[in-house]
N, C-alpha and C positions, 0 to 999 in steps of 0.2 A: 579573694572576694567574699568568700563565705563569712569570714569573721567581720567584714565591714558591713555586710548586708543583713544577714539573718538575725542577729540579736536585736538590732535596732528597728527593723522594718517588717519582720515576719511574725505574724500571730501564730503560725504553725511551728515555729522554731522550738526545738528540744535540744538543750545543750549537751545532753548525754547521748544523742543519736545523730549520726551523720548519714544523711540519705545521699546515695550516689547512684545515678546522677541526681543533682539537685533540681529545683524547679527550672522551668524554661528561661526565666529572666536571669537567674544565677548562672546557668550554663552559658547563655549568650554573653553575659558580662565577663565570665572567666576567659572567653576567647578575645576579649577586648581589654587587656590589662592596662592599657593607657588611660582608661576611664577611672581607674581605682582612686586617683587623686580627687576626682569630682564627687565621689560618694559621700565623704564626710561633710561636705558643705550643704548637703540636702537636709532640710528639716524633716523629720518623720511627719507624714501627713496627719492632720488632726481630723478634720471632717471628711475631706475628699481624698480617698486613698490613691486616686490616679491624678492628682494635681491638676484637676480641671479637664483632663482628657476624657473623651468618651470611652466606655468599655469596648465599643466597637471600632475604635480608631484602628485603621488598617495596619499601622506599625505595631500596635500591641497584639493584634491578631496574628501577625507573623511570629512574634515571640511565643505566643501561646501555642501556635501550630507546631513549634519545635519541642514542646514540653512532653516529657515522658508521663506526666500525671494527667494530661488532657483527657485521655480515654477513660481512665479509671482512677479517680482520686481528686479531680479538680472540681470542687464545689462552685468556684467562681464562674466557671463556664458551663456548669450543668443547668439547663433550663428548668429543671424540676426543683432546684434549691432557691429559696427566696433570697433577695439581697440582704435581708436582715440576718440571715443565718450564715453568711459567708463574707469573705473579703478577698481581694487579690493577694497572691503570694508576695513575699518581700521582694523578690527579684523583679516582678512585674511593676511593683510600686517604684522601685529605683529606676527602671527603664522609663516609666512615665515621668518621674521627676526630672530626669536628665533631658528628656524630650521637651517638657514644659519649660525648662530653663534655657531652651534654644539650642541645645547640642544636636548636631546632625549625626545620627547613629547609623545611617545607611540602611534603614529598614524599609 
């Protein structure tokens, strides 16, 4: 999943560094390998990184709640960081894209 998601969707991706665990979205999707075939069909979001979903969508909050970076390192969920200074991680973008495409992810 990492090679499908991170280079195309994540602004924070560093090809020479593998963070383990990855972001919450990546870790969630790694546990759902049957979704790997859906990821290449998603166009990277241009203006709306969450494909029309609200940042406070309860399904996205579930994914963020599982993320190791939420407490220390997630600018997207930090209320002190402005929207212009951050964006969601690549994994969350992909989860949002799959949800927006109508897939039921059980979140």
